[in-house]
N, C-alpha and C positions, 0 to 999 in steps of 0.2 A: 765203122766200129767206134771211132773217136767220138762221133756225135752221140752215140748211144751211151757211152760211159759218162759223157758230160751231162747228159739229160737226166739219168737216173738219180744222181745225188741231189739234183735240184728238186725233184719230185719228193724224195725222202725228207729233205730239209723243210719243204713247204708243209708236208704232212705233220712232221713232228713238232713244228712250231705253232700249230693251231691248238689253242687251249681245249682240253676235253670238255670243260664247262660250256664253251661256245657251241661245240658239236651237239651237246645234250639239249641246248636251247633250241637249235635248229630242228631237232627231231621231235620236239614237243608239239602236241596239237591242243587247240583250245578245249577246255572242259565242256562236256555236253550241257546245253542249256535246258532248264526244266521246261516241261510242256506247259503251254498256256492252258487255261481251263477250256477255251474253245477247242483247242487241238485235242485235248484229252477226251472230249466228248464227240469229236467229229468222226465217228466210226461208221456212220451210215446204218447202224443197227437199229431196227425198229423196236422201240421201247414204249411202254405205257406206265412205267413205274418211276417216272421222274419225280424228284423232290423239288419243292418250290425253290429251295436254296440252290440246287444245281442249275435250274433255269435262270435264276438271278445272276449266278456267277458267270454263266455263258453270256448273258445280256451285258454284263459289266466288263467283259473282256476288252482289251485294247482294240479299237475299231478295225485297224488293218489286219490284226490276227483273226478277228471275228469274220471279217469279209472273206479272207483267204480260205479259212477252214469251212465256211458255209459253201463256198464255191466247190471245194473238194467233195463235200457230201452230195451236192447237187449232181455232180458228174457220176456219182455211183449209181444213181437211179434214173437219170433223165439225160436225153440229148440236150446239151446246154445251148444249142442254137435254136431249138424248137420253142416257140412261144404261142400259146393258144390265143386266138382272137375270139372274143365273146361279144355279143350284143345284148344290151339290157333295155327292154321297152316297158314303160309304165302303161299297163293296160287299164288301170283304174286309178286316177290321180286325185289326191286331196281329200279333205273331209274326214280324215282319220280321227277316231276318238282317243287315241293314245296321246301321251304328253311327252314323247321323246324330245329332249331339250335341243337336239340338233336338227330336228326335222321340220322343213317348211310345209309338209303335207298335213301336219296336225291341225285339227279344227280349233285348237285352243290358242293358236297364235295368229297374229295378223301379218301375213306375208303376201307375196305376189302370186302365190299358187292358188288357183281356183279349183274347186271340187268339180269332178266330171264323172260321167257314168262309164261303165265298162265299154271298151272299144269294140266296134263291130268286127265280125270275122274277116271280112275282106281287108280291113285295115291291118289287122294283126298278121294275117298270112302274107300279105304283100310286104310288110316290114321284115318278116322272117326270110322270105325269098330274096329280098334285097341284101339282107345281112349275109346270107350264104354266098351270093354272087360277089360280095365285097371281101370274102375270105373268112368270115366267122364260121366256126364249127360248133358253137354253142349259142343257143338263143334262150335268153332269160326273160321271164315275164313277172312284173311286180305289180301288186295291187295294194293300195293303202287301206288295209283293213286290220283290225285287231285279231279277228278270227273269221271263220266262215259260218258262224251261227246265223240261221235265218237267210242264208244266201244260196239256197239249193239251186235255183235257176241259173244264177251266175256261175256257180261251181260246175254245173253240168256243161255250161258253155265253155268254160276253161278246159274241162276234160277233153272236149272235142278239139280245142286248139292244140292241146298236147299231142293228140293222136295225129293230127294233120302235119304238125311241124316235125314230129319224129319220123313220119313217112318221107320227109325230105332228106333224111340221112343225117340230121343234126342231133347233137345232144340237146335236151330240153330241160331247163331249170325253171322253177317257180319260187316266188316268195309271196305268200298270201296270208301271213300271220300265223297264229297258232292252229295246229291240226290235231284232230282226234285220230285214234288208230284206224277207224273206218275210212276217214277221209284220206289218210296216207295210203291205205291199201287201194282205194279207188284211183288215186294218182298213179300208183305203181302199175295197175292194170291198164291204164291209158297209155303207158309208155314213158312216164316221166323218168328222166335220167337222174336228176339231182334236185334237192330242195334246200333253199337258202334260209337259214334262220340264225342270224348273228347273235353272239353273246354281248357284243358292243364293248364291254369293258370288264373289269374284275367284279367279282361278287361284292366286294367291300365298297367300291365306288358306284356301283350300279344304281342304288337308291337316289343318288344325286342327279342322275340323268333321266330315269324313268320311274314313275310311281304307279302306273296303270297296269303293269304286268310284272310279275316277280321273276327273279333269276331262275328259280326252280321250274316255273312254267315254261321258260325257254328250254331248259334242259329236258323237260318232259316231251315237248314237241320234237326235239332232236332224237330222243329215244323212240318215239312213234315212227319217225321217218326211217330210222335205221332198222327197226323191227319189220317194217314193211318191205325191206329190201331195196330202198331208194338210197342213192349216194348222198351223204351229208355234206353240205356246204355251210361252213360256219367260221366266222372270224370276228373282226371288230373294227373299232375306229380309234385312232389316236388323235390327240389335240383337243380333247374334251375338257381339259383342265386337270386331268388325272396325273398322278405321279408315276415314276418309273416302275415302282413296285406293282402298280395297278396294271400296267402293260404286261409285266411278267406274270401277274396273277391270271390274267386272261389266257395267255399262252399256256400256262401250267394246267389250267382247267381243260383246255382243248387237247393237250398232249397226254393227259392221263385218262381220257375217255376209254371205254372198252375197246373202241376202234378209233384211230385218228380220223378226223374228217377227211374225205377225199380232197376237199377243196377248202382253202383257208384264205378268204379275202382280207387284205390289209388295206384299210381305208384311212386317208388323212382328211380330217374335217375340212369341208368347204363351208365356212361360216355364212349363214344366210340372215340378212337383216330381218328383224321381226321375231326371230327365235331367241330363247334365253342365252344361247351361245353365239349370238350374232357378232359379238365383238372379240371373239377369240383370235389370238395371233396364229398365223399360218404355221403349219408343221415344217420343220427344216429337213432337208434331204438326209442329213446324218441320222436323224431320228427314224426316218423311214427305212434306211439301210440297216440300222441296228435291229429294228423290229423284224424285218424280212429275214435277215441272216439268222437270228435266234430261232425264228419259226422253222427255217430250213433244217437246222441242226436237230431240233427236238422232234420234228415231224418230217423225217427225211423222204417219205414216199408221197406226201401230200402235194397237190398243186397249190402253189402259193400265188395268189392273185393280187397283182398291183392294181388296185381298184380306184375308188374315188380320191380326188386330190392330185391325180397324176398330171392334170392340166397345168399345175403350177411348176412342174419340174421340167428342166431343159432336157434335151436329148442326151448329153453326157451324164446328167443326174439319173435319168432313167436307166442308162447303161449300167450304172453302179447297182441299181436294184436288180437287174438281170444277173449280174455277177454274183450278187448276194443270194440268189436262188429263186427269184420270182420267175415264173414261166407261164404267166397268163396276164392279159390285159383286156379291158373293155374298150371296144371301138364304137364310133358313132358320136354324134354331136352332143348327146346328153346321156347322163346316168340318172334315170328317173326324171328328176327336175333340175339337176345341177349340171353345169357345163362339163364337157369332156373334150379330149383331143380330137382334132379333125382327122378323118380317115386318110386323107392324102399325106398329112404329116406323119402318121404312123407308118405308111408305106415307105416314105423317105427314110425314116428311122430304121426300118427293117433292112433296107438296102445298105445303109451306111454301116450298120452293126453286123451285117451278115446273118441276120435272123431269118428263120423260115417258119411258116405257119404250122402249128401242131394240128394234126387231123383229129376228127371226132373219135372219142374212145367210148364205145358202148359196153366195154367190159367193166362195168361198175355196179355197185349194189349186188343183188342176187343174180344179175345178168352175167357176171364175170365168167361163169362156167358153162354158159348155155351152148357154146360152140364145141365143147368137148364132153358134154354130158354133165350130169350133176356131180359135184364133188363135195366132200364134207367140209364144213367150216373149220379152219385151223387158226387158232389164236397164236400170234407171234409171241415168243418168249424172249426174255432178256438173253442176249448173246447170239440170237439168230439174225441173219442178214437177209432181207427180202429185196430182190431186184425186180423192178417193173419189167414185164415182158412186152 
């Protein structure tokens, strides 16, 4: 009893001698911080009504904020551990009549790339089989042509390549220059999964890189591909001497298309001696991360492909790109005519980072409803969230 009486007054004295202002301070919580632009737009909602200023503001966000919020969006639509392995084969190299300032395959420049004819069927199919055995689920074929005009025999041969490779269970992609609606439909009927036709850069900067084909001609081919029910693969290249607003302009054009491209390759220029851009400084990893993260936020359901230039980036640097939302790489010793990461190095990287190969997805283009019957085409509206199945 005496212990209790002695203890209570001590508690009361301790309580009453604590200033009320001090107690109020202890109970205060820090005021909420305003959302960053990247966080405000990192909803994962599929939109095609982005303003160029919105994309610019996302791109200009503090890098760590941008990276974190892009990673959140990526996880809304994809398994973050899955990365698709693709193989790109040049089936017709060099001799191109275009004047793309970055390309060693242009006949207008003196480079170490020599013109060759279309590869034979056994060579192409053997390469596709080898790629599948090495873990690739997408096989891409590139031909150095402006378009297919006057190439009926070669085009028919390529249609056969598409049929044979699709029968292997792989996604099949081609990049053959400009396409007419009829040619796009023929590729679709042959089983083509996707068609690559990059914008390369912004509309404003484009004339400084290419003069033999207009920006609108590129957009027309993309429209022909989409109308044929083929999945669109379209992205661009950074490091061409462009400004940040040109990178934003390219992303804005892609993100405001009627449908976002299923696939958005982000390439870092690999400067080749003999081309007009042969002396360009290499792209830094932070530029690549910023580009990938912005693309992920504004095109949340697209495959973002870490493409050319990856050979310059270390394993930790590539890991940052995957965190930012990239979920596809090209494997094999070459990307058309430029160097690429060795297959064994990529396997080591997958093991270290805990990545797993993403399987082929044939639910693309107008094929997406084939296993459940035809379904009407539904356009996503602002405020709707689409989750990839």
